[in-house]
N, CA, C and O atoms as a GROMACS GRO file, in nm:
protein
  576
    1MET      N    1   0.209  -0.496   0.318
    1MET     CA    2   0.156  -0.550   0.441
    1MET      C    3   0.254  -0.647   0.508
    1MET      O    4   0.259  -0.655   0.630
    2TYR      N    5   0.332  -0.719   0.430
    2TYR     CA    6   0.414  -0.824   0.488
    2TYR      C    7   0.556  -0.781   0.518
    2TYR      O    8   0.642  -0.866   0.543
    3LEU      N    9   0.582  -0.652   0.515
    3LEU     CA   10   0.717  -0.606   0.547
    3LEU      C   11   0.750  -0.624   0.694
    3LEU      O   12   0.865  -0.603   0.734
    4GLY      N   13   0.654  -0.662   0.776
    4GLY     CA   14   0.680  -0.688   0.917
    4GLY      C   15   0.778  -0.802   0.937
    4GLY      O   16   0.840  -0.812   1.043
    5ASP      N   17   0.791  -0.889   0.836
    5ASP     CA   18   0.888  -0.997   0.844
    5ASP      C   19   1.029  -0.947   0.815
    5ASP      O   20   1.127  -1.017   0.841
    6TYR      N   21   1.041  -0.827   0.760
    6TYR     CA   22   1.171  -0.773   0.718
    6TYR      C   23   1.212  -0.648   0.795
    6TYR      O   24   1.331  -0.624   0.816
    7LEU      N   25   1.115  -0.570   0.835
    7LEU     CA   26   1.142  -0.450   0.912
    7LEU      C   27   1.116  -0.483   1.059
    7LEU      O   28   1.004  -0.516   1.098
    8VAL      N   29   1.219  -0.472   1.140
    8VAL     CA   30   1.211  -0.515   1.279
    8VAL      C   31   1.234  -0.395   1.371
    8VAL      O   32   1.325  -0.315   1.349
    9ILE      N   33   1.151  -0.385   1.473
    9ILE     CA   34   1.175  -0.286   1.578
    9ILE      C   35   1.269  -0.351   1.678
    9ILE      O   36   1.232  -0.447   1.745
   10ASP      N   37   1.390  -0.298   1.688
   10ASP     CA   38   1.488  -0.355   1.781
   10ASP      C   39   1.463  -0.309   1.924
   10ASP      O   40   1.475  -0.387   2.018
   11ARG      N   41   1.427  -0.181   1.938
   11ARG     CA   42   1.392  -0.131   2.072
   11ARG      C   43   1.323   0.004   2.059
   11ARG      O   44   1.344   0.079   1.964
   12GLN      N   45   1.240   0.032   2.158
   12GLN     CA   46   1.173   0.160   2.164
   12GLN      C   47   1.260   0.253   2.247
   12GLN      O   48   1.302   0.218   2.357
   13THR      N   49   1.288   0.372   2.192
   13THR     CA   50   1.379   0.465   2.260
   13THR      C   51   1.307   0.586   2.316
   13THR      O   52   1.368   0.668   2.386
   14GLY      N   53   1.180   0.599   2.288
   14GLY     CA   54   1.099   0.710   2.337
   14GLY      C   55   0.954   0.678   2.311
   14GLY      O   56   0.923   0.573   2.254
   15PRO      N   57   0.862   0.765   2.352
   15PRO     CA   58   0.720   0.734   2.336
   15PRO      C   59   0.682   0.705   2.190
   15PRO      O   60   0.594   0.622   2.164
   16PHE      N   61   0.748   0.772   2.097
   16PHE     CA   62   0.718   0.751   1.955
   16PHE      C   63   0.846   0.736   1.873
   16PHE      O   64   0.848   0.767   1.754
   17ALA      N   65   0.954   0.688   1.937
   17ALA     CA   66   1.084   0.674   1.870
   17ALA      C   67   1.134   0.531   1.883
   17ALA      O   68   1.116   0.466   1.987
   18PHE      N   69   1.200   0.481   1.776
   18PHE     CA   70   1.240   0.341   1.771
   18PHE      C   71   1.373   0.325   1.699
   18PHE      O   72   1.404   0.398   1.605
   19ASP      N   73   1.452   0.227   1.744
   19ASP     CA   74   1.567   0.179   1.669
   19ASP      C   75   1.518   0.057   1.593
   19ASP      O   76   1.458  -0.033   1.650
   20CYS      N   77   1.545   0.055   1.462
   20CYS     CA   78   1.492  -0.050   1.376
   20CYS      C   79   1.601  -0.106   1.288
   20CYS      O   80   1.710  -0.049   1.277
   21SER      N   81   1.571  -0.219   1.223
   21SER     CA   82   1.662  -0.276   1.125
   21SER      C   83   1.582  -0.350   1.019
   21SER      O   84   1.469  -0.393   1.040
   22LEU      N   85   1.647  -0.363   0.903
   22LEU     CA   86   1.591  -0.442   0.794
   22LEU      C   87   1.663  -0.575   0.792
   22LEU      O   88   1.785  -0.579   0.777
   23VAL      N   89   1.590  -0.683   0.806
   23VAL     CA   90   1.649  -0.816   0.812
   23VAL      C   91   1.723  -0.848   0.682
   23VAL      O   92   1.831  -0.907   0.686
   24SER      N   93   1.666  -0.810   0.569
   24SER     CA   94   1.723  -0.847   0.439
   24SER      C   95   1.859  -0.783   0.412
   24SER      O   96   1.943  -0.843   0.344
   25THR      N   97   1.882  -0.662   0.462
   25THR     CA   98   2.006  -0.591   0.431
   25THR      C   99   2.092  -0.562   0.554
   25THR      O  100   2.210  -0.529   0.540
   26GLY      N  101   2.034  -0.575   0.672
   26GLY     CA  102   2.106  -0.540   0.794
   26GLY      C  103   2.108  -0.391   0.822
   26GLY      O  104   2.166  -0.347   0.921
   27LEU      N  105   2.044  -0.313   0.735
   27LEU     CA  106   2.039  -0.168   0.753
   27LEU      C  107   1.973  -0.134   0.887
   27LEU      O  108   1.865  -0.184   0.918
   28GLN      N  109   2.039  -0.049   0.964
   28GLN     CA  110   1.982  -0.002   1.090
   28GLN      C  111   1.942   0.143   1.072
   28GLN      O  112   2.012   0.220   1.006
   29PHE      N  113   1.828   0.180   1.130
   29PHE     CA  114   1.779   0.317   1.118
   29PHE      C  115   1.693   0.350   1.238
   29PHE      O  116   1.643   0.261   1.308
   30THR      N  117   1.677   0.477   1.260
   30THR     CA  118   1.587   0.522   1.366
   30THR      C  119   1.459   0.574   1.300
   30THR      O  120   1.461   0.630   1.191
   31ALA      N  121   1.350   0.555   1.369
   31ALA     CA  122   1.221   0.598   1.316
   31ALA      C  123   1.142   0.665   1.427
   31ALA      O  124   1.138   0.618   1.540
   32GLU      N  125   1.081   0.775   1.392
   32GLU     CA  126   0.990   0.843   1.484
   32GLU      C  127   0.853   0.848   1.416
   32GLU      O  128   0.843   0.880   1.298
   33ILE      N  129   0.751   0.818   1.492
   33ILE     CA  130   0.615   0.821   1.438
   33ILE      C  131   0.585   0.963   1.393
   33ILE      O  132   0.605   1.059   1.468
   34ASP      N  133   0.537   0.977   1.269
   34ASP     CA  134   0.501   1.109   1.217
   34ASP      C  135   0.399   1.173   1.311
   34ASP      O  136   0.304   1.108   1.355
   35GLU      N  137   0.422   1.298   1.342
   35GLU     CA  138   0.338   1.368   1.439
   35GLU      C  139   0.189   1.361   1.405
   35GLU      O  140   0.106   1.344   1.494
   36ASP      N  141   0.157   1.373   1.278
   36ASP     CA  142   0.016   1.371   1.238
   36ASP      C  143  -0.047   1.231   1.237
   36ASP      O  144  -0.166   1.217   1.210
   37LYS      N  145   0.034   1.128   1.267
   37LYS     CA  146  -0.018   0.991   1.268
   37LYS      C  147  -0.006   0.924   1.404
   37LYS      O  148  -0.032   0.804   1.416
   38ARG      N  149   0.033   0.999   1.505
   38ARG     CA  150   0.051   0.939   1.638
   38ARG      C  151  -0.079   0.884   1.695
   38ARG      O  152  -0.079   0.782   1.765
   39HIS      N  153  -0.189   0.949   1.665
   39HIS     CA  154  -0.318   0.899   1.714
   39HIS      C  155  -0.351   0.764   1.649
   39HIS      O  156  -0.414   0.678   1.712
   40LEU      N  157  -0.309   0.744   1.525
   40LEU     CA  158  -0.330   0.615   1.459
   40LEU      C  159  -0.240   0.508   1.520
   40LEU      O  160  -0.284   0.396   1.545
   41PHE      N  161  -0.114   0.544   1.542
   41PHE     CA  162  -0.017   0.447   1.592
   41PHE      C  163  -0.053   0.397   1.732
   41PHE      O  164  -0.021   0.283   1.767
   42SER      N  165  -0.119   0.479   1.810
   42SER     CA  166  -0.152   0.442   1.948
   42SER      C  167  -0.252   0.328   1.957
   42SER      O  168  -0.270   0.272   2.065
   43ASP      N  169  -0.319   0.294   1.849
   43ASP     CA  170  -0.413   0.182   1.847
   43ASP      C  171  -0.338   0.057   1.797
   43ASP      O  172  -0.296   0.053   1.681
   44TYR      N  173  -0.323  -0.043   1.882
   44TYR     CA  174  -0.246  -0.163   1.849
   44TYR      C  175  -0.334  -0.277   1.798
   44TYR      O  176  -0.286  -0.391   1.788
   45THR      N  177  -0.459  -0.250   1.767
   45THR     CA  178  -0.550  -0.354   1.719
   45THR      C  179  -0.501  -0.413   1.587
   45THR      O  180  -0.496  -0.535   1.572
   46PHE      N  181  -0.465  -0.328   1.491
   46PHE     CA  182  -0.423  -0.375   1.359
   46PHE      C  183  -0.303  -0.469   1.365
   46PHE      O  184  -0.310  -0.578   1.308
   47PRO      N  185  -0.192  -0.432   1.430
   47PRO     CA  186  -0.079  -0.524   1.432
   47PRO      C  187  -0.109  -0.653   1.508
   47PRO      O  188  -0.051  -0.758   1.479
   48ALA      N  189  -0.200  -0.646   1.604
   48ALA     CA  190  -0.237  -0.769   1.676
   48ALA      C  191  -0.312  -0.866   1.586
   48ALA      O  192  -0.302  -0.988   1.603
   49LEU      N  193  -0.388  -0.812   1.491
   49LEU     CA  194  -0.465  -0.896   1.398
   49LEU      C  195  -0.385  -0.936   1.274
   49LEU      O  196  -0.418  -1.036   1.209
   50HIS      N  197  -0.281  -0.861   1.240
   50HIS     CA  198  -0.201  -0.885   1.120
   50HIS      C  199  -0.056  -0.904   1.163
   50HIS      O  200   0.025  -0.811   1.155
   51LEU      N  201  -0.024  -1.023   1.208
   51LEU     CA  202   0.106  -1.049   1.270
   51LEU      C  203   0.226  -1.031   1.178
   51LEU      O  204   0.336  -1.004   1.225
   52HIS      N  205   0.207  -1.044   1.048
   52HIS     CA  206   0.320  -1.030   0.955
   52HIS      C  207   0.327  -0.891   0.893
   52HIS      O  208   0.418  -0.861   0.816
   53ALA      N  209   0.231  -0.807   0.925
   53ALA     CA  210   0.231  -0.671   0.871
   53ALA      C  211   0.341  -0.588   0.937
   53ALA      O  212   0.381  -0.615   1.050
   54CYS      N  213   0.386  -0.489   0.866
   54CYS     CA  214   0.483  -0.396   0.924
   54CYS      C  215   0.423  -0.338   1.052
   54CYS      O  216   0.306  -0.301   1.055
   55ARG      N  217   0.503  -0.329   1.156
   55ARG     CA  218   0.456  -0.280   1.287
   55ARG      C  219   0.414  -0.133   1.282
   55ARG      O  220   0.349  -0.084   1.374
   56PHE      N  221   0.452  -0.064   1.175
   56PHE     CA  222   0.421   0.078   1.166
   56PHE      C  223   0.298   0.109   1.081
   56PHE      O  224   0.262   0.226   1.064
   57LEU      N  225   0.233   0.008   1.027
   57LEU     CA  226   0.111   0.031   0.949
   57LEU      C  227  -0.009   0.042   1.042
   57LEU      O  228  -0.019  -0.028   1.143
   58ARG      N  229  -0.100   0.132   1.006
   58ARG     CA  230  -0.224   0.149   1.082
   58ARG      C  231  -0.337   0.188   0.987
   58ARG      O  232  -0.316   0.261   0.890
   59PRO      N  233  -0.458   0.138   1.015
   59PRO     CA  234  -0.573   0.178   0.933
   59PRO      C  235  -0.612   0.322   0.961
   59PRO      O  236  -0.601   0.373   1.072
   60ASP      N  237  -0.658   0.386   0.854
   60ASP     CA  238  -0.708   0.524   0.863
   60ASP      C  239  -0.827   0.531   0.767
   60ASP      O  240  -0.810   0.564   0.649
   61GLY      N  241  -0.946   0.501   0.816
   61GLY     CA  242  -1.062   0.491   0.729
   61GLY      C  243  -1.046   0.369   0.640
   61GLY      O  244  -1.021   0.259   0.688
   62ASP      N  245  -1.060   0.389   0.508
   62ASP     CA  246  -1.046   0.279   0.413
   62ASP      C  247  -0.902   0.252   0.373
   62ASP      O  248  -0.875   0.159   0.297
   63LEU      N  249  -0.808   0.333   0.422
   63LEU     CA  250  -0.668   0.321   0.384
   63LEU      C  251  -0.587   0.258   0.496
   63LEU      O  252  -0.629   0.259   0.612
   64VAL      N  253  -0.472   0.205   0.462
   64VAL     CA  254  -0.373   0.162   0.561
   64VAL      C  255  -0.252   0.250   0.539
   64VAL      O  256  -0.196   0.253   0.429
   65ARG      N  257  -0.210   0.321   0.644
   65ARG     CA  258  -0.103   0.422   0.630
   65ARG      C  259   0.023   0.380   0.704
   65ARG      O  260   0.020   0.312   0.806
   66CYS      N  261   0.134   0.422   0.647
   66CYS     CA  262   0.262   0.410   0.714
   66CYS      C  263   0.272   0.525   0.814
   66CYS      O  264   0.254   0.641   0.777
   67THR      N  265   0.300   0.493   0.938
   67THR     CA  266   0.308   0.599   1.040
   67THR      C  267   0.448   0.656   1.055
   67THR      O  268   0.470   0.748   1.134
   68ILE      N  269   0.545   0.601   0.980
   68ILE     CA  270   0.682   0.656   0.983
   68ILE      C  271   0.724   0.699   0.843
   68ILE      O  272   0.841   0.686   0.806
   69HIS      N  273   0.631   0.749   0.766
   69HIS     CA  274   0.658   0.782   0.627
   69HIS      C  275   0.784   0.868   0.612
   69HIS      O  276   0.866   0.842   0.523
   70ARG      N  277   0.801   0.967   0.696
   70ARG     CA  278   0.918   1.055   0.688
   70ARG      C  279   1.048   0.977   0.709
   70ARG      O  280   1.147   1.004   0.641
   71ASP      N  281   1.049   0.882   0.802
   71ASP     CA  282   1.171   0.810   0.838
   71ASP      C  283   1.181   0.670   0.779
   71ASP      O  284   1.276   0.598   0.808
   72SER      N  285   1.085   0.630   0.696
   72SER     CA  286   1.087   0.493   0.645
   72SER      C  287   1.212   0.472   0.559
   72SER      O  288   1.257   0.564   0.490
   73PRO      N  289   1.267   0.350   0.562
   73PRO     CA  290   1.389   0.322   0.485
   73PRO      C  291   1.360   0.317   0.335
   73PRO      O  292   1.246   0.306   0.292
   74ALA      N  293   1.467   0.324   0.256
   74ALA     CA  294   1.455   0.329   0.110
   74ALA      C  295   1.370   0.217   0.051
   74ALA      O  296   1.288   0.245  -0.036
   75PRO      N  297   1.386   0.090   0.093
   75PRO     CA  298   1.301  -0.014   0.033
   75PRO      C  299   1.152   0.013   0.052
   75PRO      O  300   1.071  -0.020  -0.036
   76CYS      N  301   1.115   0.072   0.162
   76CYS     CA  302   0.974   0.106   0.185
   76CYS      C  303   0.931   0.220   0.092
   76CYS      O  304   0.822   0.217   0.036
   77LYS      N  305   1.018   0.317   0.077
   77LYS     CA  306   0.984   0.432  -0.008
   77LYS      C  307   0.972   0.390  -0.154
   77LYS      O  308   0.893   0.449  -0.229
   78LEU      N  309   1.048   0.290  -0.195
   78LEU     CA  310   1.044   0.244  -0.334
   78LEU      C  311   0.924   0.154  -0.361
   78LEU      O  312   0.879   0.143  -0.475
   79TYR      N  313   0.870   0.090  -0.256
   79TYR     CA  314   0.758   0.000  -0.273
   79TYR      C  315   0.633   0.079  -0.307
   79TYR      O  316   0.601   0.177  -0.240
   80ARG      N  317   0.563   0.039  -0.408
   80ARG     CA  318   0.444   0.110  -0.453
   80ARG      C  319   0.321   0.029  -0.413
   80ARG      O  320   0.284  -0.067  -0.480
   81CYS      N  321   0.260   0.067  -0.303
   81CYS     CA  322   0.146  -0.007  -0.251
   81CYS      C  323   0.027   0.000  -0.346
   81CYS      O  324  -0.019  -0.103  -0.396
   82VAL      N  325  -0.021   0.116  -0.371
   82VAL     CA  326  -0.137   0.134  -0.458
   82VAL      C  327  -0.098   0.231  -0.570
   82VAL      O  328  -0.058   0.344  -0.545
   83VAL      N  329  -0.111   0.183  -0.694
   83VAL     CA  330  -0.078   0.269  -0.807
   83VAL      C  331  -0.202   0.329  -0.872
   83VAL      O  332  -0.193   0.427  -0.946
   84MET      N  333  -0.318   0.269  -0.845
   84MET     CA  334  -0.444   0.321  -0.900
   84MET      C  335  -0.558   0.296  -0.803
   84MET      O  336  -0.565   0.190  -0.739
   85ARG      N  337  -0.645   0.393  -0.792
   85ARG     CA  338  -0.773   0.375  -0.726
   85ARG      C  339  -0.878   0.386  -0.834
   85ARG      O  340  -0.880   0.483  -0.910
   86VAL      N  341  -0.966   0.287  -0.842
   86VAL     CA  342  -1.065   0.280  -0.949
   86VAL      C  343  -1.202   0.310  -0.890
   86VAL      O  344  -1.246   0.247  -0.794
   87PHE      N  345  -1.269   0.408  -0.949
   87PHE     CA  346  -1.402   0.450  -0.904
   87PHE      C  347  -1.504   0.413  -1.010
   87PHE      O  348  -1.481   0.429  -1.130
   88ASP      N  349  -1.620   0.364  -0.964
   88ASP     CA  350  -1.726   0.329  -1.058
   88ASP      C  351  -1.791   0.457  -1.112
   88ASP      O  352  -1.760   0.566  -1.064
   89PRO      N  353  -1.881   0.444  -1.211
   89PRO     CA  354  -1.943   0.564  -1.269
   89PRO      C  355  -2.018   0.651  -1.168
   89PRO      O  356  -2.037   0.771  -1.191
   90ALA      N  357  -2.061   0.593  -1.055
   90ALA     CA  358  -2.130   0.671  -0.952
   90ALA      C  359  -2.032   0.742  -0.860
   90ALA      O  360  -2.074   0.818  -0.772
   91GLY      N  361  -1.901   0.720  -0.878
   91GLY     CA  362  -1.801   0.785  -0.795
   91GLY      C  363  -1.760   0.708  -0.673
   91GLY      O  364  -1.682   0.758  -0.592
   92LYS      N  365  -1.810   0.586  -0.656
   92LYS     CA  366  -1.776   0.502  -0.540
   92LYS      C  367  -1.652   0.419  -0.574
   92LYS      O  368  -1.637   0.370  -0.686
   93ILE      N  369  -1.562   0.405  -0.476
   93ILE     CA  370  -1.441   0.327  -0.501
   93ILE      C  371  -1.481   0.182  -0.530
   93ILE      O  372  -1.554   0.120  -0.453
   94ALA      N  373  -1.430   0.131  -0.642
   94ALA     CA  374  -1.464  -0.004  -0.685
   94ALA      C  375  -1.347  -0.100  -0.668
   94ALA      O  376  -1.366  -0.221  -0.667
   95GLY      N  377  -1.226  -0.045  -0.656
   95GLY     CA  378  -1.110  -0.132  -0.639
   95GLY      C  379  -0.981  -0.052  -0.638
   95GLY      O  380  -0.978   0.068  -0.667
   96THR      N  381  -0.874  -0.122  -0.605
   96THR     CA  382  -0.740  -0.063  -0.610
   96THR      C  383  -0.649  -0.157  -0.688
   96THR      O  384  -0.673  -0.277  -0.696
   97VAL      N  385  -0.544  -0.099  -0.745
   97VAL     CA  386  -0.445  -0.176  -0.818
   97VAL      C  387  -0.311  -0.152  -0.750
   97VAL      O  388  -0.271  -0.038  -0.728
   98THR      N  389  -0.242  -0.260  -0.716
   98THR     CA  390  -0.113  -0.249  -0.650
   98THR      C  391  -0.001  -0.236  -0.752
   98THR      O  392  -0.024  -0.247  -0.872
   99GLY      N  393   0.119  -0.212  -0.703
   99GLY     CA  394   0.236  -0.193  -0.788
   99GLY      C  395   0.269  -0.313  -0.874
   99GLY      O  396   0.343  -0.300  -0.972
  100THR      N  397   0.216  -0.430  -0.840
  100THR     CA  398   0.237  -0.550  -0.922
  100THR      C  399   0.128  -0.564  -1.027
  100THR      O  400   0.118  -0.666  -1.094
  101LEU      N  401   0.045  -0.460  -1.041
  101LEU     CA  402  -0.068  -0.456  -1.133
  101LEU      C  403  -0.172  -0.564  -1.101
  101LEU      O  404  -0.230  -0.625  -1.191
  102ALA      N  405  -0.192  -0.587  -0.973
  102ALA     CA  406  -0.296  -0.678  -0.927
  102ALA      C  407  -0.416  -0.595  -0.883
  102ALA      O  408  -0.402  -0.499  -0.807
  103LEU      N  409  -0.533  -0.634  -0.931
  103LEU     CA  410  -0.656  -0.566  -0.894
  103LEU      C  411  -0.709  -0.626  -0.765
  103LEU      O  412  -0.713  -0.747  -0.749
  104HIS      N  413  -0.750  -0.540  -0.673
  104HIS     CA  414  -0.814  -0.581  -0.548
  104HIS      C  415  -0.953  -0.520  -0.547
  104HIS      O  416  -0.971  -0.400  -0.526
  105SER      N  417  -1.052  -0.606  -0.571
  105SER     CA  418  -1.189  -0.557  -0.582
  105SER      C  419  -1.287  -0.671  -0.558
  105SER      O  420  -1.261  -0.786  -0.593
  106GLY      N  421  -1.398  -0.638  -0.497
  106GLY     CA  422  -1.507  -0.733  -0.481
  106GLY      C  423  -1.614  -0.713  -0.587
  106GLY      O  424  -1.718  -0.778  -0.582
  107ASP      N  425  -1.590  -0.626  -0.682
  107ASP     CA  426  -1.686  -0.594  -0.787
  107ASP      C  427  -1.663  -0.688  -0.906
  107ASP      O  428  -1.563  -0.676  -0.976
  108PRO      N  429  -1.756  -0.782  -0.930
  108PRO     CA  430  -1.736  -0.879  -1.039
  108PRO      C  431  -1.731  -0.814  -1.178
  108PRO      O  432  -1.663  -0.865  -1.266
  109VAL      N  433  -1.802  -0.704  -1.197
  109VAL     CA  434  -1.798  -0.637  -1.327
  109VAL      C  435  -1.660  -0.577  -1.351
  109VAL      O  436  -1.603  -0.593  -1.459
  110LEU      N  437  -1.606  -0.508  -1.250
  110LEU     CA  438  -1.471  -0.451  -1.263
  110LEU      C  439  -1.369  -0.562  -1.282
  110LEU      O  440  -1.277  -0.548  -1.362
  111GLN      N  441  -1.382  -0.672  -1.210
  111GLN     CA  442  -1.288  -0.782  -1.225
  111GLN      C  443  -1.289  -0.836  -1.368
  111GLN      O  444  -1.184  -0.868  -1.424
  112ALA      N  445  -1.408  -0.847  -1.428
  112ALA     CA  446  -1.418  -0.896  -1.566
  112ALA      C  447  -1.354  -0.796  -1.663
  112ALA      O  448  -1.284  -0.836  -1.757
  113VAL      N  449  -1.378  -0.666  -1.641
  113VAL     CA  450  -1.317  -0.563  -1.726
  113VAL      C  451  -1.164  -0.570  -1.714
  113VAL      O  452  -1.093  -0.559  -1.813
  114TRP      N  453  -1.115  -0.588  -1.590
  114TRP     CA  454  -0.971  -0.594  -1.566
  114TRP      C  455  -0.909  -0.714  -1.638
  114TRP      O  456  -0.805  -0.702  -1.701
  115GLU      N  457  -0.974  -0.830  -1.626
  115GLU     CA  458  -0.922  -0.950  -1.692
  115GLU      C  459  -0.918  -0.932  -1.843
  115GLU      O  460  -0.824  -0.976  -1.909
  116ASP      N  461  -1.020  -0.867  -1.898
  116ASP     CA  462  -1.023  -0.839  -2.041
  116ASP      C  463  -0.907  -0.745  -2.079
  116ASP      O  464  -0.841  -0.764  -2.181
  117ALA      N  465  -0.884  -0.645  -1.995
  117ALA     CA  466  -0.774  -0.551  -2.020
  117ALA      C  467  -0.640  -0.623  -2.022
  117ALA      O  468  -0.556  -0.597  -2.108
  118LEU      N  469  -0.620  -0.714  -1.926
  118LEU     CA  470  -0.493  -0.785  -1.918
  118LEU      C  471  -0.472  -0.879  -2.036
  118LEU      O  472  -0.358  -0.909  -2.073
  119ARG      N  473  -0.580  -0.927  -2.097
  119ARG     CA  474  -0.565  -1.010  -2.217
  119ARG      C  475  -0.515  -0.927  -2.335
  119ARG      O  476  -0.453  -0.980  -2.427
  120GLN      N  477  -0.542  -0.797  -2.332
  120GLN     CA  478  -0.504  -0.709  -2.443
  120GLN      C  479  -0.376  -0.631  -2.419
  120GLN      O  480  -0.307  -0.591  -2.514
  121ILE      N  481  -0.344  -0.609  -2.292
  121ILE     CA  482  -0.228  -0.525  -2.258
  121ILE      C  483  -0.128  -0.607  -2.177
  121ILE      O  484  -0.158  -0.645  -2.064
  122PRO      N  485  -0.012  -0.636  -2.233
  122PRO     CA  486   0.088  -0.713  -2.158
  122PRO      C  487   0.134  -0.637  -2.032
  122PRO      O  488   0.174  -0.520  -2.041
  123GLU      N  489   0.128  -0.703  -1.918
  123GLU     CA  490   0.170  -0.639  -1.792
  123GLU      C  491   0.316  -0.598  -1.794
  123GLU      O  492   0.358  -0.510  -1.719
  124THR      N  493   0.395  -0.661  -1.879
  124THR     CA  494   0.538  -0.633  -1.884
  124THR      C  495   0.573  -0.515  -1.974
  124THR      O  496   0.688  -0.471  -1.978
  125SER      N  497   0.474  -0.464  -2.048
  125SER     CA  498   0.506  -0.350  -2.134
  125SER      C  499   0.535  -0.228  -2.049
  125SER      O  500   0.472  -0.208  -1.945
  126PRO      N  501   0.631  -0.145  -2.091
  126PRO     CA  502   0.673  -0.031  -2.009
  126PRO      C  503   0.561   0.069  -1.982
  126PRO      O  504   0.566   0.143  -1.883
  127ASP      N  505   0.462   0.073  -2.068
  127ASP     CA  506   0.353   0.169  -2.049
  127ASP      C  507   0.223   0.101  -2.004
  127ASP      O  508   0.114   0.154  -2.025
  128ALA      N  509   0.236  -0.017  -1.943
  128ALA     CA  510   0.118  -0.095  -1.903
  128ALA      C  511   0.025  -0.017  -1.810
  128ALA      O  512  -0.097  -0.019  -1.828
  129GLU      N  513   0.080   0.050  -1.712
  129GLU     CA  514  -0.004   0.126  -1.618
  129GLU      C  515  -0.089   0.229  -1.690
  129GLU      O  516  -0.210   0.237  -1.669
  130ALA      N  517  -0.027   0.308  -1.775
  130ALA     CA  518  -0.099   0.413  -1.848
  130ALA      C  519  -0.203   0.352  -1.941
  130ALA      O  520  -0.314   0.405  -1.951
  131ARG      N  521  -0.169   0.243  -2.007
  131ARG     CA  522  -0.264   0.179  -2.099
  131ARG      C  523  -0.381   0.118  -2.023
  131ARG      O  524  -0.495   0.126  -2.069
  132LEU      N  525  -0.354   0.057  -1.909
  132LEU     CA  526  -0.462  -0.001  -1.828
  132LEU      C  527  -0.554   0.109  -1.776
  132LEU      O  528  -0.676   0.093  -1.775
  133GLN      N  529  -0.495   0.219  -1.732
  133GLN     CA  530  -0.576   0.332  -1.685
  133GLN      C  531  -0.667   0.382  -1.797
  133GLN      O  532  -0.786   0.404  -1.775
  134LYS      N  533  -0.611   0.400  -1.914
  134LYS     CA  534  -0.690   0.448  -2.028
  134LYS      C  535  -0.802   0.350  -2.060
  134LYS      O  536  -0.914   0.391  -2.088
  135TYR      N  537  -0.771   0.221  -2.056
  135TYR     CA  538  -0.871   0.119  -2.085
  135TYR      C  539  -0.987   0.128  -1.986
  135TYR      O  540  -1.103   0.126  -2.026
  136LEU      N  541  -0.955   0.139  -1.858
  136LEU     CA  542  -1.060   0.151  -1.756
  136LEU      C  543  -1.144   0.276  -1.776
  136LEU      O  544  -1.266   0.272  -1.763
  137GLU      N  545  -1.079   0.386  -1.809
  137GLU     CA  546  -1.151   0.511  -1.832
  137GLU      C  547  -1.244   0.500  -1.952
  137GLU      O  548  -1.354   0.554  -1.952
  138GLU      N  549  -1.200   0.429  -2.056
  138GLU     CA  550  -1.285   0.407  -2.173
  138GLU      C  551  -1.408   0.322  -2.138
  138GLU      O  552  -1.510   0.330  -2.205
  139LYS      N  553  -1.396   0.242  -2.033
  139LYS     CA  554  -1.508   0.158  -1.988
  139LYS      C  555  -1.597   0.230  -1.886
  139LYS      O  556  -1.689   0.170  -1.831
  140GLY      N  557  -1.569   0.359  -1.862
  140GLY     CA  558  -1.656   0.438  -1.775
  140GLY      C  559  -1.609   0.453  -1.632
  140GLY      O  560  -1.680   0.511  -1.550
  141TYR      N  561  -1.490   0.401  -1.600
  141TYR     CA  562  -1.436   0.416  -1.465
  141TYR      C  563  -1.352   0.543  -1.456
  141TYR      O  564  -1.295   0.589  -1.555
  142ARG      N  565  -1.344   0.598  -1.336
  142ARG     CA  566  -1.251   0.708  -1.309
  142ARG      C  567  -1.133   0.647  -1.234
  142ARG      O  568  -1.151   0.568  -1.142
  143VAL      N  569  -1.014   0.684  -1.274
  143VAL     CA  570  -0.893   0.625  -1.215
  143VAL      C  571  -0.804   0.736  -1.163
  143VAL      O  572  -0.774   0.832  -1.234
  144GLU      N  573  -0.761   0.723  -1.040
  144GLU     CA  574  -0.667   0.819  -0.978
  144GLU      C  575  -0.543   0.746  -0.936
  144GLU      O  576  -0.451   0.808  -0.882
   0.00000   0.00000   0.00000
């Protein structure tokens, strides 16, 4: 969400085309809004409300999507926004886990299960993601 402080639109070169740069590296690149996401990009409500968010992010239902996925620079492609989606036993999404292994959920039961899991599974272990997923599944959650 906060890559807007690092990814800068230098100028718009067409209706859905931009010259951009990364502040951290000076990398310059061109980006064109993915054809299947142009309808999302045309709504400027999200960037107006989230001033530090990447200018190319847009909501799509419950998700926030990159509208330049094809042309996004390497640091964006390497960033892992969501590594797990956690569904409760009824099949309803109960939370998401980001690449830093942080749980985002308003479900107090899932939060308690997650905290218990982290007490048993070191986040720094190379197989932490797989072990956390298995732990959640053993507790009755479905994880994708």
